[in-house]
C-alpha positions as CSV (number, residue, x, y, z in Angstrom):
1,X,0.0,0.0,0.0
2,X,2.8,2.4,-0.9
3,X,0.4,4.9,-2.4
4,X,-1.6,5.0,0.8
5,X,1.6,5.5,2.9
6,X,2.5,8.5,0.7
7,X,-1.0,9.9,1.3
8,X,-0.6,9.3,5.0
9,X,2.8,10.9,5.3
10,X,1.8,13.7,3.0
11,X,-1.1,14.6,5.2
12,X,0.7,13.6,8.3
13,X,-2.4,11.8,9.4
14,X,-3.1,8.5,8.0
15,X,-0.4,5.9,8.3
16,X,-2.0,2.5,7.6
17,X,-0.4,-0.9,8.0
18,X,-3.2,-2.9,6.7
19,X,-6.8,-2.4,5.4
20,X,-8.0,1.1,4.6
21,X,-11.2,2.4,6.3
22,X,-13.2,4.8,4.1
23,X,-16.4,6.7,4.4
24,X,-19.1,7.6,1.8
25,X,-19.5,11.0,3.4
26,X,-16.9,13.6,4.1
27,X,-16.9,15.8,7.2
28,X,-18.6,19.1,6.4
29,X,-16.1,21.9,5.7
30,X,-17.8,24.2,8.1
31,X,-15.3,24.7,10.9
32,X,-11.9,26.4,11.2
33,X,-8.9,24.4,12.3
34,X,-7.1,25.4,15.4
35,X,-4.4,28.0,14.5
36,X,-1.7,25.8,16.0
37,X,-2.3,23.2,13.3
38,X,-1.0,25.6,10.6
39,X,2.7,25.9,9.9
40,X,5.7,23.6,9.6
41,X,6.1,20.1,11.1
42,X,8.7,17.4,11.0
43,X,8.8,13.6,11.5
44,X,10.2,10.5,10.1
45,X,8.4,8.0,7.9
46,X,8.2,4.2,8.5
47,X,11.6,3.8,6.8
48,X,13.3,6.3,9.1
49,X,13.5,9.0,6.4
50,X,13.0,12.6,7.6
51,X,9.8,14.3,6.4
52,X,8.7,17.9,6.3
53,X,5.1,18.9,6.4
54,X,3.6,22.3,5.7
55,X,-0.1,22.9,6.6
56,X,-1.8,26.1,5.3
57,X,-5.2,27.5,4.5
58,X,-6.6,26.7,1.1
59,X,-9.9,28.5,1.3
60,X,-12.7,29.0,3.9
61,X,-12.4,26.0,6.3
62,X,-10.3,24.1,3.8
63,X,-6.6,23.2,4.3
64,X,-3.7,22.0,2.3
65,X,-0.9,19.7,3.5
66,X,2.3,19.6,1.5
67,X,4.7,16.9,2.4
68,X,8.3,16.5,1.2
69,X,10.9,13.9,2.0
70,X,14.3,15.4,2.9
71,X,15.8,12.6,0.8
72,X,13.8,13.7,-2.2
73,X,13.1,17.4,-1.7
74,X,11.9,18.0,-5.3
75,X,9.0,15.4,-4.9
76,X,6.1,17.1,-3.2
77,X,2.7,15.6,-2.3
78,X,-0.3,17.9,-1.8
79,X,-3.6,17.1,-0.3
80,X,-6.7,19.1,0.6
81,X,-8.7,18.4,3.8
82,X,-11.3,19.8,6.2
83,X,-11.5,19.5,9.9
84,X,-14.3,19.3,12.5
85,X,-14.4,19.1,16.3
86,X,-16.9,16.7,17.9
87,X,-17.0,16.0,21.6
88,X,-13.4,16.2,22.8
89,X,-11.8,15.1,19.5
90,X,-10.6,16.9,16.4
91,X,-11.1,15.0,13.1
92,X,-9.9,15.6,9.6
93,X,-11.5,14.4,6.4
94,X,-9.9,14.1,2.9
95,X,-11.0,12.8,-0.4
96,X,-9.2,9.7,-1.7
97,X,-8.1,9.1,-5.3
98,X,-10.1,6.7,-7.5
99,X,-7.7,3.8,-7.2
100,X,-8.3,3.9,-3.4
101,X,-12.0,3.8,-3.8
102,X,-12.7,7.5,-4.4
103,X,-14.4,8.0,-1.0
104,X,-13.1,9.8,2.1
105,X,-10.8,9.1,4.9
106,X,-11.4,10.2,8.5
107,X,-8.7,10.5,11.2
108,X,-8.4,12.0,14.6
109,X,-5.7,14.4,15.7
110,X,-4.5,16.4,18.7
111,X,-2.1,19.2,19.3
112,X,-0.4,18.4,22.6
113,X,1.5,20.4,25.2
114,X,4.8,19.1,23.9
115,X,4.2,21.0,20.6
116,X,3.4,17.8,18.7
117,X,0.8,17.0,16.2
118,X,-0.4,13.4,16.9
119,X,-2.6,11.8,14.4
120,X,-4.9,8.8,15.1
121,X,-6.0,6.3,12.4
122,X,-9.1,4.1,12.7
123,X,-8.0,0.5,13.4
124,X,-9.4,-1.6,10.5
125,X,-9.9,-4.7,12.7
126,X,-11.7,-2.8,15.4
127,X,-14.0,-1.1,12.8
128,X,-14.7,-4.4,11.1
129,X,-15.8,-5.8,14.6
130,X,-18.1,-2.8,15.0
131,X,-19.6,-3.6,11.6
132,X,-20.0,-7.2,12.5
133,X,-21.9,-6.2,15.6
134,X,-24.1,-4.0,13.4
135,X,-23.3,-0.8,15.4
136,X,-22.3,0.8,12.1
137,X,-23.1,-0.3,8.6
138,X,-20.3,-1.1,6.2
139,X,-18.8,-3.6,3.8
140,X,-15.5,-4.8,2.4
141,X,-14.5,-3.4,-0.9
142,X,-11.6,-4.0,-3.3
143,X,-9.4,-1.1,-4.5
144,X,-6.4,-1.1,-6.8
145,X,-4.2,-1.0,-3.6
146,X,-6.0,-3.9,-1.8
147,X,-8.9,-4.5,0.6
148,X,-10.7,-1.6,2.2
149,X,-13.7,-1.2,4.5
150,X,-16.4,1.3,3.4
151,X,-18.5,2.7,6.1
152,X,-22.1,3.3,4.8
153,X,-23.5,4.8,8.0
154,X,-24.1,8.6,7.8
155,X,-21.7,10.8,9.8
156,X,-24.6,11.6,12.1
157,X,-24.3,8.0,13.4
158,X,-20.5,7.6,13.0
159,X,-19.4,10.7,15.0
160,X,-21.4,9.9,18.2
161,X,-19.9,6.4,18.2
162,X,-16.3,7.7,17.7
163,X,-16.8,10.5,20.2
164,X,-17.8,8.1,23.0
165,X,-14.7,7.6,25.3
166,X,-15.7,4.0,25.7
167,X,-14.9,3.5,22.0
168,X,-11.4,5.1,22.1
169,X,-9.9,1.7,21.2
170,X,-10.9,2.1,17.6
171,X,-8.2,4.7,17.3
172,X,-4.4,3.9,17.0
173,X,-1.6,6.4,16.8
174,X,-0.5,6.7,13.2
175,X,2.1,9.5,13.2
176,X,3.7,12.1,15.5
177,X,5.1,15.3,14.2
178,X,7.1,17.9,16.0
179,X,6.7,21.7,15.5
180,X,9.4,23.3,13.4
181,X,10.2,26.9,14.3
182,X,8.2,29.0,16.7
């Protein structure tokens, strides 16, 4: 799933080791991101290579993440996303390319006191258990990059489930970035 890893590191949010979790609906682009999200971030990818991430505004309540690898500074990956706060959690939503199903991803993130951007992915196994228990509706789908799980439930049902602290185990830490500069 190299393409997915590029997307993940490019957005600094969605590192996935297995199956992809996608959604039919995006989050509405109706909320501003916290100002602390904007700016420059640094991390390393799964191969230990340094990464740079620049997050900026791309319109009203829309944001752009530009990722570059320090080993290949000419190659840039750009992605647009929106954010939304529900309960105590911030979420981001981004469209996926057609070869990954053409739907949307959803990830959680936090800006901690250590000046880190911590991104949480949905655990595909945990989400598949939720679907098996009929808490949320969804199905397995094939993409050009492998298996994926498509959540059919509307966001009005998904977000209350994800916001419940009792369901925090459906999230796994995907990536941790450090603030660059002030």
